C-alpha positions in Angstrom: -0.1 -0.3 0.0 2.7 2.5 0.7 4.9 2.1 -2.3 1.1 2.4 -3.9 0.4 5.7 -2.2 4.7 6.6 -3.5 4.0 5.9 -6.8 0.9 7.8 -6.7 2.3 11.2 -5.9 5.2 10.3 -8.0 3.1 10.0 -10.7 1.1 13.5 -9.9 4.5 15.4 -9.3 5.8 14.5 -12.9 2.4 15.4 -14.4 2.4 19.0 -12.5 6.1 19.5 -13.9 5.4 18.1 -17.3 1.6 21.1 -17.7 3.8 23.8 -16.8 4.2 24.5 -20.3 0.8 24.3 -20.9 -0.3 26.7 -17.9 2.5 29.4 -18.8 1.7 29.3 -22.3 -0.9 32.1 -22.9 -3.4 32.9 -25.3 -1.9 31.9 -29.0 -4.7 31.9 -31.3 -4.0 30.5 -34.5 -0.3 29.2 -33.9 -0.8 25.9 -33.1 -1.8 22.9 -36.0 -3.2 19.1 -34.8 -6.3 21.4 -34.1 -8.3 17.8 -35.3 -6.4 16.0 -31.6 -9.3 18.2 -29.9 -12.2 16.7 -31.3 -14.5 14.7 -28.9 -13.9 10.7 -30.2 -17.4 9.8 -28.9 -21.1 10.7 -28.6 -21.2 10.1 -26.1 -19.0 12.9 -24.9 -20.2 14.7 -27.7 -23.7 14.9 -26.2 -22.2 15.7 -22.5 -20.6 18.7 -23.4 -17.1 16.6 -24.8 -16.4 15.6 -21.0 -14.0 12.8 -21.6 -11.3 13.3 -18.5 -13.7 11.8 -15.8 -16.1 10.0 -18.1 -13.8 8.1 -19.8 -15.2 5.2 -20.5 -14.3 2.3 -23.6 -12.6 2.0 -26.5 -12.9 6.1 -27.2 -10.9 6.7 -23.5 -7.7 5.7 -25.5 -7.5 9.1 -27.5 -8.3 11.9 -23.8 -7.8 9.7 -21.1 -6.5 6.3 -21.6 -6.9 5.6 -17.9 -10.3 4.7 -19.0 -9.8 1.6 -21.1 -10.1 -0.1 -17.5 -13.4 -0.2 -17.9 -13.4 -3.2 -20.4 -13.5 -6.3 -18.7 -12.2 -8.0 -21.8 -12.1 -6.8 -25.1 -13.6 -4.7 -27.6 -14.2 -2.4 -30.4 -15.5 1.3 -30.9 -15.9 3.7 -33.6 -17.4 6.8 -33.9 -18.1 9.1 -37.0 -19.0 12.9 -36.9 -19.6 15.0 -39.8 -18.3 18.1 -39.4 -19.5 21.3 -41.2 -17.4 22.0 -44.7 -18.1 18.8 -45.7 -15.1 17.9 -43.8 -15.3 13.8 -42.5 -14.2 13.0 -38.9 -13.4 9.0 -37.6 -12.9 7.0 -34.9 -11.5 3.6 -34.5 -10.2 1.2 -32.1 -9.8 -2.2 -30.4 -9.0 -2.9 -26.4 -8.0 -5.9 -24.8 -8.2 -6.0 -21.0 -5.2 -8.7 -19.8 -6.0 -10.0 -16.2 -2.2 -9.0 -14.1 -0.9 -7.0 -16.4 -3.3 -3.8 -18.0 -5.5 -2.7 -20.6 -3.5 -2.7 -24.6 -5.6 -0.5 -27.1 -4.6 1.0 -30.7 -6.6 3.3 -32.1 -6.5 5.6 -35.5 -8.5 8.9 -36.1 -9.2 10.2 -39.5 -9.9 13.8 -40.0 -10.4 14.5 -44.0 -11.6 16.8 -46.5 -13.0 15.7 -49.6 -11.7 16.6 -53.1 -11.1 20.3 -54.1 -10.3 21.6 -57.6 -7.0 23.5 -57.5 -7.1 26.7 -59.5 -5.5 29.8 -59.9 -5.1 33.2 -60.5 -4.8 32.3 -64.9 -7.6 29.6 -64.5 -9.9 30.8 -61.3 -12.5 28.0 -62.7 -9.9 25.2 -62.1 -6.8 23.1 -63.1 -8.3 20.3 -63.6 -6.2 19.2 -61.0 -7.8 18.0 -57.6 -6.3 17.4 -53.8 -7.2 17.4 -50.3 -6.4 18.1 -46.9 -5.8 15.3 -43.7 -4.9 14.6 -41.0 -4.0 11.1 -38.7 -3.5 9.8 -35.5 -2.1 6.2 -35.1 -2.5 5.6 -31.3 -1.0 2.8 -28.6 -1.9 2.7 -25.6 -1.9 1.0 -22.1 -3.1 0.9 -19.1 -2.8 0.2 -15.1 -5.3 -1.1 -11.8 -2.2 1.0 -9.3 -4.8 0.3 -6.6 -8.9 -0.6 -6.3 -9.2 2.8 -6.6 -6.8 4.5 -8.7 -6.1 3.9 -12.2 -3.2 5.5 -14.4 -2.8 5.0 -18.7 -0.2 6.4 -21.2 -0.9 6.6 -25.1 1.7 7.3 -27.2 0.8 8.3 -31.4 2.6 9.4 -34.6 0.3 12.2 -36.1 0.7 13.0 -40.4 -0.8 16.2 -41.7 -1.4 16.6 -44.9 -2.2 20.2 -46.7 -2.2 18.7 -50.3 -2.5 15.0 -50.6 0.7 13.6 -49.7 3.0 16.4 -51.6 3.2 18.6 -48.6 2.4 17.4 -44.8 4.5 17.0 -41.6 4.9 14.4 -38.9 5.6 13.8 -35.3 4.8 11.8 -32.1 3.1 13.2 -29.6 1.5 11.4 -26.1 -1.1 10.9 -23.8 -1.2 10.5 -20.2 -4.5 10.2 -17.9 -5.3 8.9 -14.8 -8.8 8.2 -13.1 -9.6 8.7 -8.6 -12.9 6.7 -7.4 -14.5 8.4 -4.3 -16.8 5.8 -3.2 -17.6 8.0 -0.5 -19.1 11.0 -2.1 -19.8 9.1 -4.8 -17.5 10.6 -7.9 -14.8 10.2 -9.4 -11.6 12.4 -10.5 -10.3 12.5 -13.6 -6.7 14.7 -14.8 -4.8 13.8 -18.5 -1.9 15.8 -20.5 -2.4 15.4 -24.1 -1.0 15.9 -27.1 2.8 16.8 -25.8 5.5 16.3 -28.4 7.6 17.6 -31.1 6.1 20.2 -33.1 4.2 19.8 -37.1 7.1 21.2 -39.5 4.9 22.7 -42.8 8.1 22.8 -44.9 10.2 25.3 -42.9 7.6 26.7 -40.9 6.9 25.2 -36.8 3.7 24.4 -35.6 3.0 23.6 -32.1 0.3 21.2 -31.4 -2.3 21.6 -29.3 -1.3 20.6 -26.2 -3.9 20.9 -22.7 -4.6 19.6 -19.3 -7.8 19.0 -18.1 -9.6 18.0 -14.7 -12.5 16.4 -14.2 -14.5 15.6 -12.0 -18.1 12.5 -12.5 -21.1 12.5 -10.2 -23.8 10.2 -8.8 -26.0 12.3 -8.0 -28.8 9.6 -8.1 -28.0 5.9 -8.4 -31.3 3.8 -8.0 -31.7 0.7 -9.8 -34.0 2.1 -12.7 -32.4 6.1 -13.1 -29.2 7.1 -13.1 -28.4 11.1 -12.7 -25.0 11.6 -13.5 -23.1 14.9 -13.8 -19.8 16.5 -15.0 -17.5 18.9 -14.7 -14.4 19.8 -16.4 -12.6 22.2 -16.7 -9.5 22.6 -19.9 -6.4 24.3 -20.0 -5.1 24.8 -23.7 -1.9 26.1 -24.8 -4.0 28.5 -27.4 -6.8 29.6 -25.4 -7.4 30.5 -22.3 -9.4 28.2 -19.5 -11.9 26.4 -20.2 -15.7 25.4 -18.9 -18.1 22.3 -19.5 -21.0 21.2 -16.9 -22.8 18.4 -18.7 -25.2 15.5 -17.5 -26.4 12.2 -18.0 -30.1 10.2 -17.5 -30.2 6.1 -17.9 -34.1 4.7 -17.2 -33.2 0.9 -16.8 -30.4 0.9 -17.8 -31.4 1.1 -21.5 -31.7 4.5 -22.6 -29.3 7.2 -21.3 -30.8 11.7 -22.8 -27.3 13.7 -22.2 -27.1 17.7 -22.6 -24.9 20.0 -21.4 -23.8 23.2 -21.6 -20.1 25.4 -22.7 -18.2 28.4 -20.8 -15.5 30.4 -22.2 -15.3 29.4 -26.1 -15.8 31.0 -28.8 -18.8 29.7 -31.1 -19.7 26.6 -29.0 -22.4 26.6 -26.8 -25.2 24.2 -26.4 -24.7 20.1 -26.6 -27.4 16.8 -26.4 -27.3 13.2 -27.2 -28.8 9.9 -26.4 -27.7 6.3 -26.2 -28.8 3.0 -25.9 -28.1 -0.6 -24.4 -28.3 -2.9 -27.9 -28.7 -5.9 -25.2 -32.2 -6.5 -26.4 -30.8 -7.3 -29.7 -28.4 -9.7 -28.6 -25.0 -7.2 -28.1 -22.9 -5.9 -25.2 -23.0 -3.1 -26.5 -24.0 0.8 -26.7 -25.6 2.9 -30.0 -24.8 6.8 -29.1 -26.2 9.8 -30.5 -24.1 12.9 -30.3 -25.1 17.2 -30.7 -23.0 19.7 -31.0 -24.4 23.5 -31.4 -22.0 26.3 -33.1 -22.8 30.3 -33.1 -22.4 31.1 -36.4 -21.4 27.0 -38.2 -23.9 24.4 -39.1 -23.9 21.4 -35.9 -22.4 18.8 -36.1 -24.1 15.1 -35.5 -21.6 12.6 -34.3 -22.3 8.8 -34.1 -20.9 6.1 -31.7 -20.8 2.1 -31.6 -19.1 0.4 -28.9 -18.9 -3.3 -28.8 -17.9 -5.6 -25.9 -16.6 -9.3 -26.4 
């Protein structure tokens, strides 16, 4: 037990040291690349205003708080698709295996891509006949371990590739995420902390751009936990290296462990505010899994819609 406590303190100390560059980075809007790394990876998270740190469960936890992979008892598959505005597609897919006495291992891939676009020039504004697309990829390998009955830790390493013009103009780098979860049964709550996207800059041609490094703190509280009714509320505070602090407040109501309603509000965001969503358990279809939908409202842009399928085996 003493060794577990010592590990926890050492780990938290390292997290604080690493987070210093985020906390004191200041507002660097427009100077940070790899923005697709900040997008939610599950429709459940979208419906709960993007709160993925303390809510972290299932395959989608690989990308924001890998400690959440330990919620999977054996192995699982998860996939999310988001129809973004401007004909941009955002997709995520991952697999996790929990190995007894070893921990949970996971792999995932994230993709953001535009549709094909016409190449135009001042001489040929209607198009040259050539086509191009922009795309971003993140390939991840993650590991999580139960340090004690209440404390979990996870780490995720990823290769990031970003292309501005097909595969002719682009950049690549390596980054990692670190996350923890701590259950507090007496308060019916869970705390989550994550440090995301720590790595080398993306360099396009001769110009370097930082990754969207962020420090997140979240708390999940079981307000009601009865046999047929459960209600959870969550609060997340984020500090990004390209923006001021942001606050997310969301909730989830589950009826009879079969149907869920979600919603929340984002504070200190430039263009985002309201989110909503719902989900259903697939046990009636003989499948151990969930199907979720998430809605994200933007003030000046079209709203986005996400759908997630999570299956455990």
